[in-house]
N, C-alpha and C positions, 0 to 999 in steps of 0.2 A: 776365215772371212768368207762371207756369202758372195756367190757370183750373181750376176744380174738376174738370171733365170731361176734362181733358187729361192724358195719361200722361207721366210723367217719363222721360228717357233715363237708363239705367243703363249706365255704361261699364265693361265687363269687360276690354276690351283695345283698344288702338289710339287714334289721335287724328286730328283733321282740322285741318290748319293749312297756311298758305302761308309758305314752300315746305314740302313738295314739291308740294302741289296748287297749281294756279293759283288766283287769286282767284275767277275765274268758276266753277271746279269746286267750290270751297269754298262759294260762295254757293248754287249749285244743290243741293249736299248739304244745307245748312242748310234750304233750302226744302222738300226732300223729307222730311227728318227731322221738320220741323214738321208737315207733312201727316200723317205717321204718328202723331205725338203727338195730333193732333186726331181720330184715329180713321179717317182715310181708308185704304182698302185699295188699295195700288198694284199695278199689273200691268205687263206688258211695254209699253213698252221700259224702264221705270224699275226694275222689280223682278220677280223670279221666285222661286217656291218652292225651298227647298233641303232636301228631306226627308232627304238623306244626313247632314245635320247634326243634325236633330231635328224634332219636331213644331212647327209654327208658326214655323219658321225660313225666312228669305228672304235673297236677295242683292240689295242695292241696286246699281244699275249707273250709274256716273258716267263720262262721256266727257270727258276733259281735252284740252288742246291736243295733247300728244304722248304721252299715257298713257291707260290705261283703269283706273279705280279700282273696287274692289268693297268693299262694307260688308256683312258678314254680321250679321243681326239676328234677334231673336225677338220676336214680339208676345205679350205676356202680358196678363192682365186688368188689371193695375195698372201696367204699365211697358213700355217698349220697351228690350230688352237689346241693347247693341252688343257683338257677340262678336269682331269683327275688322275691321280696315281694312287693305287691301293693294292694291298695284299689280298688275294682272292682266298676265301675260306670256305665257300660253298659253291655248288654247281651254278647257281643263279647269281647274277649281279644284284647286290643289295638294292632294294627299292629306294632307300635314302640316297644312295650314290647316283642312281638314275635321275631322281628328282633334283638333286643339287646341280648336276651337270646340265639338266634341262633349264634350270633357272640361270645358270652362268651363261648359257648360249643366248637366252632371251635378253639378259642384261647387256651382254656384249653387242648384240645386234641393235639394241635400242640406242646404244652410245655411238656405234661406229658405222652403222648403215644408213 
């Protein structure tokens, strides 16, 4: 149950489950998302800014047994928006992922701001 000063997670796309994530990666993800909900600002190695997606957008970095996962999120005053969950296969974030997240942010803002 959320406390009054904690931000809810708003899932715009993606999910976190085992499989495909290992149980360890899923637990680490839950821990890091909970820290974000409590207002902690994460930095490397767990998170890095993603200005290419939009203002206040970041990339959560989860290392799994045989995979690297990324969760793109945005920190709003009243919520943490989950924009995408994907398995990272290259050094760069795929262009289609950045574009999809940018569209989700614009749509969300047009509906709720």
